[in-house]
N, C-alpha and C positions, 0 to 999 in steps of 0.2 A: 514533408508531412507539418503539418502542423502539431502542436501539443492542444491536449484538452485538458480541464482542470474542475475537479469538485474542491470548491470551497466551504467550508460552512457550513457541510449537509451535515445528519443525523443519517448513519446508517450503522445502527443497531441491527444485530443478527442479518445482518446481509449476506447472502451466499452468491459470490465471484465465482464459486468454483468453474475451472477449467474458461477461465476467457481472457482474452487477449487485448492488454490496455495498452498498447502501443502508445507510446508517447502523451500519459496521461498522470495527471500528478494531482493529489491530495494534500489538503493542505487545511486545518482548523478543522478538520471531522473527529465525530463521534464515529469511531469503528469499532465500540465493545462488542465484543462476540462476532463478528465478522468473520466469513471465510475466506479465505485465498487461496486454498492449497490449488495447486495446478496453476495456476493465473500466473501470468509473465507480463514485464512489458512499464510497471508501472513506478513512480515515485512518490515515494509514501515518506514524509519530514517524519521522523518520530519522533520530534520535539514539540512539534504543532497537533499533533493527532492523539484522541485517545484511543489507545489500541489494546486496552486492558481485557485478556481470554480471546483475542482474536489468533485465527488460525494460519499458519504461513506454511509452504513445501519449504523443506530445509534446504534444495538449491537455489530456489527463488529469495532467500532470507539476504542473501546479501545486496540485495535492493534497499533493505530498511535501512543501509548501513553508510549509505550514498549523501543522505540528506547532514549524517555528522564528520565530512569530509573528511574520512580513513584511510589509509593505504592497507590495502587487502590481497599477500601476496601469496 
């Protein structure tokens, strides 16, 4: 599968609930107040995106940590 990209998009208040974003990467987007609850398969760089007040499901929030290269055990 090929990777899809959202780069430099204004996604303020976007509703992405329950969407499969398999192989989709978000970079330098404004995702303020966006709703990602129930969404999976995304790659979001928490250092380059604006995520203030964005909503995520607890089980999927680990995807946010991929971009900072830490080990989760």
